N, C-alpha and C positions, 0 to 999 in steps of 0.2 A: 161583114164584121167590123165591128168598131175600132177606130184607129187607135194608136198609141198604147198597144198593149203586146208588141211584137217581143219586148224583153221582161214583161212582168207575166204573171200568172192570170190567164184568162180561162172562163169555163167554156163549155162546148159551144156558146152561142158567140165567143169572142168579145166578151165584156169584162173589162178589168174589175176584179174583186177587192183590190187592195193589198194582196199577199205581196208586198216589195218592200224590202228593208228601206229603200230610198224613200218611197211614199210614207212610210211610218214616222222616220225622221222628220219629213218634211210637216206632217201632221203635228207632231209634237211641238213643232216650231210656232207653227199658226195657233194651236191651242194656248200657248204662253203669251203670244201677242195679243189674242183676243180676251184673255182674261185681265191683262195689263190694261187695255184700252176700256174695258168695262169699269174699272176703278176710276181712270181719268175721266171719262165722260160722265159717269154717275155725279161725281163731285163738280164737275164744271157744269153740266145741265142744271143741277140745283142751284148755283150760285148765278148762273146766268138766267135763270127762269125760262129756259128754252125747252119745250116740249119736243121738239125734232132731235135736239141732242139726248135728252131722256129716253126718247124712242131708239135711238142708236145705241144707247148704253145697253138697254135691254136685249137688243138684237146681239151685241157682243157678248153678253153673259150667256145668253142662250146658245149661241155658237160655240162658246167654250165647252159648255156641258155637253152638246150634242156632238161635237167632234170628238170628246173622249169616249162618248158612247159608240161612235162610228169606228174608234180606233180598237176598241173592245170587240166589236163584232166582226172585225177582219178574220177571214179563215174559218168562219163558224158556217153552220148550214144556210142554204138559201131562205128557209123559212125564218131563221133567227136574224139574218140580215135584212129581210124584207119587213120584218116586224120592227126592227130599230127604225128603219127608213118611215114607216106608218107611224111611229110615235114622234119622229121628226116633224113630219108633216102636220100632224095633228097640233104639236107645239107651236108651229108657225101661225096655224089658224087662231090658236088661242091669242097669241102675240098680236095678231091683227086686230082681233076684237079689242083687246086691252087698249092698244094704242088708239084705236078709232074712239073708244068710250072716253078715254082720258083727256082726247083732244076736243071732243065735244063739250066736256065739262069745262075745259079751260076757256072755252069760247064765252063763257059767262063772265070771267074776269077780263079778259082779252088785254092783259097788261104786256107790252112789248118787252122782249128778252134783250139782254145786253149783247149787242151784236159782236163786238170785238172779240169776247171771249167765244162765242158761237163759230165764228170764222177761223179763229186760230186754232182751236180743237178739232174743228172739221179739216183743216189741212193736215194736222197730224194723223187723224184717223184715216183719212183718204190715202197718205203715204203707207200706213199699216195694211189697208185693205188691197191696194193695188200690189203691194209687195207679196202679199198673201195670195192674191188671185194669180199672178204670174208664177208664183211656186207650185200652185196647184192646177193651172192650166194645161198640164201635159195629161192629166187624168180627168179632165172633165167629161169624159163619155163613158163612165165607168157605171156599175150596177146602181140601183137605187140609193143604196146608202153611200156609194162615193159621190154620186152625182149630186146628192144633197149638200154635201160639203162645199161642193163649187158653186152651187146655186146661192147659197147662204153668203159666201164671200163675196160673189159678184154683186148681190143684193146690197151688202155692206158698203161696197165701192160707189154704187149709184146713189144711194142715201147719202153718202158723204157729199158728193158732189152738190145734191140737193140742198143739203144742211148749209153749204158755203154760199149757194145762190141765195138762199133765204137770208142768210145773215147780211148780204149785200144789200137786198131789198128793205130789210127792218132798218139798216142804217140810213138808208135814203128816205124812208117814208115814216119812221117811228111808229110803226104798225106792228100789232102782233099777228096780223093774218097770214103774212108769208110764211111764219115758223108754224102755224097751225096747219096750212095747206099742205106743206111739205110733210109734216107728221101723219096726215091724213092719207098722202101718196104713198108713204112707205108702209101704212097699213095695207093698202091694195096690192103692193108690191109682195108683202109678205103673204098675203092670201094667194096671190097668183102662183107663188113658187110653192106653196102648200098642197095646191091642187096638183100641179106638175109631179111633185115627189108622191103624193097619194097614189095617182093613177100608175106610176112606173112600179110602185111598190106592189100593189095589187096584182099587176100583170105578172110580175115575177114570182109572185106567190102562186098563181095559177099555173104558170107554165110547167112545173113538173108533173102537175095532176093531168093537164092536157096531153103531155108526152107519154104518160104512164099507159 
């Protein structure tokens, strides 16, 4: 049986499905934080010319939207919740492709971004994502719908650490490559999480059929 569901509603396999007033409140807070950081990073990424910041801004926007979808799916059927998870997994794969393509295009210009803005916004985004991850950590082992929220938040925190590292290297070398490498690495992280979410969602959709 999965951990962390002793005081929340779990289905017969012991997996948390999100039916908790506390979880809903936390998720609303995380959605608001992600939407705010999308605006901040979208502007900062454009001003600094940072592909890594723009990729992270896109991730914040996608997270705010998909977390809202996760909130809507709570309490609905396994088929509905797994379908939502499938949609989120697919959206991560699309994001991975877009970031990788945009990064490849930026290689042609190879202009270094502005490192001070990159670093400052990276610190702010890291604080938001670490705080969100800590709030959601208790429910990290939920069903595909709930687990996708945790994985996306974890990805954001990892991405922010990478952005800050890239900003430091850009400042030291005046090269665009650290920014582009981090953006490409974030694309790979999106794709890895997409595969994990899709696999769990497919397994959950098949489970009722197998048990019938």
